Z-matrix of the N, CA and C atoms (Angstrom, degrees):
N
C 1 1.459
C 2 1.528 1 110.36
N 3 1.337 2 117.14 1 -45.29
C 4 1.460 3 119.71 2 -177.59
C 5 1.524 4 111.44 3 -67.35
N 6 1.344 5 116.46 4 -33.15
C 7 1.449 6 120.16 5 178.42
C 8 1.533 7 110.58 6 -63.21
N 9 1.319 8 116.82 7 -41.09
C 10 1.459 9 121.03 8 178.52
C 11 1.525 10 110.91 9 -62.95
N 12 1.322 11 117.34 10 -41.75
C 13 1.458 12 120.51 11 179.12
C 14 1.519 13 111.50 12 -63.57
N 15 1.325 14 117.28 13 -39.82
C 16 1.464 15 120.40 14 177.81
C 17 1.526 16 111.02 15 -64.22
N 18 1.327 17 116.71 16 -42.35
C 19 1.464 18 120.45 17 179.38
C 20 1.530 19 110.19 18 -62.82
N 21 1.342 20 116.89 19 -43.89
C 22 1.463 21 120.17 20 177.82
C 23 1.523 22 111.54 21 -63.38
N 24 1.332 23 117.24 22 -39.83
C 25 1.464 24 120.81 23 -179.91
C 26 1.522 25 111.00 24 -65.32
N 27 1.321 26 117.33 25 -43.94
C 28 1.466 27 120.74 26 179.76
C 29 1.528 28 110.27 27 -66.87
N 30 1.350 29 117.02 28 -41.72
C 31 1.459 30 120.28 29 177.89
C 32 1.517 31 112.14 30 -61.60
N 33 1.334 32 116.55 31 -42.83
C 34 1.462 33 120.76 32 178.43
C 35 1.524 34 111.04 33 -62.91
N 36 1.321 35 116.89 34 -43.16
C 37 1.466 36 120.91 35 178.58
C 38 1.524 37 110.65 36 -61.93
N 39 1.330 38 117.52 37 -42.59
C 40 1.468 39 120.91 38 178.83
C 41 1.528 40 110.80 39 -61.81
N 42 1.327 41 117.24 40 -44.50
C 43 1.460 42 119.93 41 178.39
C 44 1.526 43 111.20 42 -61.74
N 45 1.323 44 116.82 43 -39.50
C 46 1.471 45 119.63 44 -179.41
C 47 1.526 46 111.34 45 -68.10
N 48 1.338 47 117.11 46 -35.56
C 49 1.454 48 119.86 47 -179.75
C 50 1.529 49 112.15 48 -76.06
N 51 1.326 50 117.28 49 -37.65
C 52 1.457 51 121.82 50 -176.79
C 53 1.531 52 111.65 51 -81.31
N 54 1.320 53 118.21 52 -28.54
C 55 1.462 54 122.85 53 -174.55
C 56 1.510 55 115.88 54 -49.85
N 57 1.341 56 119.10 55 -53.00
C 58 1.471 57 118.79 56 -178.26
C 59 1.530 58 113.49 57 -61.98
N 60 1.326 59 117.85 58 -34.10
C 61 1.458 60 120.36 59 179.68
C 62 1.521 61 111.62 60 -72.62
N 63 1.331 62 116.42 61 -38.09
C 64 1.458 63 121.39 62 -175.98
C 65 1.531 64 111.39 63 -78.17
N 66 1.321 65 117.08 64 -31.87
C 67 1.466 66 121.04 65 -174.75
C 68 1.519 67 112.25 66 -61.40
N 69 1.303 68 118.01 67 -38.98
C 70 1.459 69 120.19 68 -177.45
C 71 1.509 70 114.00 69 -82.39
N 72 1.327 71 117.93 70 -18.03
C 73 1.456 72 119.60 71 -172.93
C 74 1.520 73 114.28 72 -99.49
N 75 1.308 74 118.80 73 -9.24
C 76 1.460 75 119.14 74 -177.18
C 77 1.520 76 110.52 75 -129.96
N 78 1.312 77 114.29 76 153.53
C 79 1.458 78 120.81 77 178.12
C 80 1.522 79 108.43 78 -119.88
N 81 1.299 80 116.04 79 131.68
C 82 1.464 81 120.78 80 176.28
C 83 1.521 82 108.92 81 -99.09
N 84 1.309 83 115.41 82 146.76
C 85 1.460 84 119.28 83 176.74
C 86 1.525 85 109.01 84 -69.43
N 87 1.315 86 117.94 85 157.64
C 88 1.467 87 119.44 86 178.53
C 89 1.530 88 112.78 87 -57.25
N 90 1.332 89 116.45 88 -33.09
C 91 1.467 90 119.36 89 178.71
C 92 1.527 91 111.14 90 -64.44
N 93 1.347 92 117.02 91 -43.99
C 94 1.466 93 120.02 92 178.70
C 95 1.533 94 111.06 93 -67.47
N 96 1.322 95 117.24 94 -38.33
C 97 1.462 96 120.11 95 177.66
C 98 1.518 97 110.82 96 -61.02
N 99 1.332 98 117.14 97 -42.38
C 100 1.464 99 121.02 98 178.57
C 101 1.529 100 110.33 99 -66.27
N 102 1.329 101 116.94 100 -40.29
C 103 1.461 102 120.87 101 179.21
C 104 1.519 103 111.36 102 -63.46
N 105 1.316 104 117.31 103 -43.77
C 106 1.466 105 120.99 104 179.52
C 107 1.520 106 110.25 105 -66.24
N 108 1.325 107 117.18 106 -39.77
C 109 1.461 108 120.83 107 177.48
C 110 1.527 109 111.28 108 -62.41
N 111 1.326 110 116.61 109 -45.49
C 112 1.472 111 120.66 110 178.64
C 113 1.524 112 111.38 111 -64.85
N 114 1.326 113 116.84 112 -40.43
C 115 1.460 114 120.49 113 179.93
C 116 1.529 115 110.59 114 -63.59
N 117 1.315 116 116.71 115 -37.66
C 118 1.467 117 120.51 116 178.19
C 119 1.522 118 110.80 117 -62.90
N 120 1.320 119 116.65 118 -44.10
C 121 1.463 120 120.68 119 179.81
C 122 1.524 121 110.68 120 -64.20
N 123 1.325 122 116.74 121 -42.94
C 124 1.467 123 120.68 122 179.81
C 125 1.527 124 110.72 123 -63.03
N 126 1.333 125 117.54 124 -43.75
C 127 1.464 126 120.61 125 179.90
C 128 1.529 127 111.87 126 -64.53
N 129 1.332 128 116.83 127 -41.43
C 130 1.464 129 119.47 128 178.63
C 131 1.526 130 111.71 129 -66.07
N 132 1.331 131 117.13 130 -39.50
C 133 1.469 132 120.28 131 177.01
C 134 1.525 133 111.09 132 -65.16
N 135 1.324 134 116.94 133 -41.92
C 136 1.470 135 120.16 134 177.83
C 137 1.519 136 111.07 135 -62.69
N 138 1.329 137 116.93 136 -41.17
C 139 1.459 138 120.61 137 177.59
C 140 1.526 139 110.91 138 -63.05
N 141 1.327 140 116.98 139 -41.94
C 142 1.464 141 120.59 140 179.35
C 143 1.526 142 111.29 141 -63.75
N 144 1.323 143 116.81 142 -41.92
C 145 1.472 144 120.27 143 -179.70
C 146 1.522 145 110.34 144 -65.12
N 147 1.320 146 116.79 145 -48.03
C 148 1.471 147 119.77 146 -179.06
C 149 1.516 148 110.66 147 -63.37
N 150 1.327 149 117.44 148 -41.83
C 151 1.467 150 120.32 149 -179.56
C 152 1.519 151 112.67 150 -66.10
N 153 1.325 152 116.66 151 -31.63
C 154 1.465 153 118.62 152 -177.87
C 155 1.518 154 112.65 153 -85.39
N 156 1.315 155 118.28 154 -19.58
C 157 1.463 156 120.91 155 -176.11
C 158 1.528 157 112.44 156 -104.26
N 159 1.329 158 117.24 157 -30.03
C 160 1.462 159 120.35 158 -174.78
C 161 1.527 160 111.20 159 -110.35
N 162 1.324 161 114.96 160 147.19
C 163 1.458 162 122.57 161 173.17
C 164 1.522 163 105.90 162 -126.23
N 165 1.320 164 116.45 163 94.79
C 166 1.457 165 120.12 164 -171.49
C 167 1.517 166 108.93 165 72.94
N 168 1.336 167 115.77 166 -119.76
C 169 1.464 168 120.80 167 178.45
C 170 1.521 169 111.83 168 -105.51
N 171 1.325 170 117.61 169 9.72
C 172 1.459 171 121.11 170 -176.29
C 173 1.526 172 110.44 171 -120.17
N 174 1.328 173 114.02 172 157.96
C 175 1.461 174 120.67 173 175.30
C 176 1.523 175 108.88 174 -63.89
N 177 1.308 176 117.31 175 134.25
C 178 1.466 177 121.96 176 -174.88
C 179 1.523 178 112.91 177 -76.36
N 180 1.305 179 118.51 178 -9.57
C 181 1.455 180 120.98 179 -174.76
C 182 1.517 181 109.73 180 97.04
N 183 1.311 182 116.19 181 172.08
C 184 1.463 183 120.51 182 -174.11
C 185 1.522 184 113.81 183 -83.84
N 186 1.313 185 118.67 184 -19.91
C 187 1.464 186 120.29 185 -176.12
C 188 1.537 187 111.64 186 -64.81
N 189 1.313 188 117.17 187 -44.26
C 190 1.465 189 119.88 188 -177.55
C 191 1.531 190 112.29 189 -65.47
N 192 1.349 191 120.03 190 -49.96
C 193 1.472 192 117.92 191 178.11
C 194 1.525 193 113.78 192 -61.56
N 195 1.341 194 117.40 193 -33.44
C 196 1.467 195 119.72 194 177.30
C 197 1.528 196 109.84 195 -67.07
N 198 1.332 197 117.68 196 -40.27
C 199 1.463 198 121.03 197 176.14
C 200 1.514 199 111.95 198 -62.03
N 201 1.336 200 116.86 199 -41.61
C 202 1.467 201 120.80 200 177.15
C 203 1.522 202 110.42 201 -64.16
N 204 1.318 203 117.13 202 -41.00
C 205 1.461 204 121.03 203 178.27
C 206 1.528 205 110.91 204 -61.87
N 207 1.314 206 116.94 205 -41.41
C 208 1.471 207 120.21 206 177.05
C 209 1.526 208 110.16 207 -62.52
N 210 1.332 209 116.53 208 -41.95
C 211 1.462 210 120.12 209 176.55
C 212 1.523 211 112.51 210 -61.89
N 213 1.337 212 116.42 211 -39.47
C 214 1.468 213 120.08 212 178.74
C 215 1.526 214 111.08 213 -65.35
N 216 1.328 215 116.74 214 -42.52
C 217 1.470 216 119.93 215 179.95
C 218 1.524 217 110.11 216 -63.66
N 219 1.319 218 116.97 217 -43.75
C 220 1.464 219 119.79 218 178.91
C 221 1.525 220 111.54 219 -65.02
N 222 1.330 221 116.50 220 -33.44
C 223 1.465 222 119.88 221 176.02
C 224 1.517 223 110.78 222 -65.21
N 225 1.329 224 116.73 223 -42.58
C 226 1.466 225 119.78 224 178.02
C 227 1.526 226 111.67 225 -64.62
N 228 1.324 227 116.32 226 -30.38
C 229 1.464 228 120.73 227 177.41
C 230 1.518 229 111.92 228 -82.18
N 231 1.341 230 116.61 229 1.95
C 232 1.470 231 123.37 230 178.33
C 233 1.532 232 112.78 231 61.28
N 234 1.315 233 115.75 232 41.06
C 235 1.471 234 120.28 233 175.49
C 236 1.536 235 108.83 234 -73.54
N 237 1.323 236 117.54 235 155.12
C 238 1.472 237 120.09 236 176.61
C 239 1.531 238 110.59 237 -62.25
N 240 1.335 239 115.79 238 146.87
C 241 1.460 240 120.97 239 -175.20
C 242 1.530 241 113.20 240 -56.04
N 243 1.342 242 119.97 241 -45.23
C 244 1.471 243 118.00 242 178.73
C 245 1.531 244 112.73 243 -59.75
N 246 1.319 245 117.39 244 -35.95
C 247 1.464 246 121.12 245 177.93
C 248 1.525 247 110.08 246 -64.52
N 249 1.322 248 116.52 247 -42.15
C 250 1.462 249 121.04 248 179.55
C 251 1.523 250 110.62 249 -60.79
N 252 1.323 251 116.29 250 -49.46
C 253 1.470 252 120.90 251 -177.25
C 254 1.522 253 111.05 252 -63.99
N 255 1.319 254 117.25 253 -46.38
C 256 1.467 255 120.73 254 -178.27
C 257 1.526 256 111.08 255 -65.93
N 258 1.330 257 117.05 256 -40.80
C 259 1.467 258 119.80 257 -179.86
C 260 1.522 259 111.62 258 -67.30
N 261 1.333 260 117.48 259 -43.27
C 262 1.469 261 120.61 260 -179.61
C 263 1.525 262 110.79 261 -66.38
N 264 1.328 263 116.65 262 -45.31
C 265 1.471 264 119.67 263 179.42
C 266 1.528 265 110.65 264 -67.56
N 267 1.320 266 116.84 265 -39.55
C 268 1.463 267 120.18 266 178.90
C 269 1.515 268 112.22 267 -65.26
N 270 1.326 269 116.74 268 -40.75
C 271 1.470 270 120.14 269 178.29
C 272 1.524 271 110.37 270 -64.47
N 273 1.333 272 116.58 271 -43.23
C 274 1.466 273 120.32 272 179.22
C 275 1.524 274 110.71 273 -63.46
N 276 1.323 275 116.38 274 -46.12
C 277 1.465 276 119.89 275 179.61
C 278 1.526 277 111.04 276 -64.54
N 279 1.339 278 117.01 277 -40.97
C 280 1.461 279 120.07 278 179.28
C 281 1.522 280 112.63 279 -64.10
N 282 1.322 281 116.46 280 -41.21
C 283 1.466 282 119.79 281 177.92
C 284 1.523 283 111.34 282 -65.92
N 285 1.325 284 116.06 283 -39.02
C 286 1.475 285 118.35 284 177.06
C 287 1.518 286 111.03 285 -67.17
N 288 1.313 287 117.59 286 -36.42
C 289 1.470 288 121.36 287 177.70
C 290 1.532 289 110.04 288 -63.85
N 291 1.331 290 116.53 289 -35.87
C 292 1.460 291 120.84 290 179.96
C 293 1.529 292 112.39 291 -79.38
N 294 1.330 293 117.11 292 -2.20
C 295 1.461 294 120.46 293 175.23
C 296 1.511 295 115.48 294 102.24
N 297 1.314 296 117.36 295 0.93
C 298 1.466 297 120.16 296 177.49
C 299 1.520 298 106.88 297 -90.94
N 300 1.318 299 115.79 298 101.76
C 301 1.479 300 119.11 299 -174.78
C 302 1.443 301 111.53 300 -73.94
């Protein structure tokens, strides 16, 4: 497990160091730009789902996904960001207080 984390850390550092040099010297086709943009969105959504449902290697319980769902609904309703964060965290904390882990 630790070896994988080191490899990911070194790979990320290499991408961050090489990125500024490579960005100015190459041109991507519009198709590749769209593909990279879509891949970024998919990866971020997958990370959000895993982070909201899992706690380490175990299911996080129902309170956290319900809090995330409340945050998503408020985002779709275009609520102010502080309201979204407070409502999602408050709902999660309230559900945990009521015994729904």
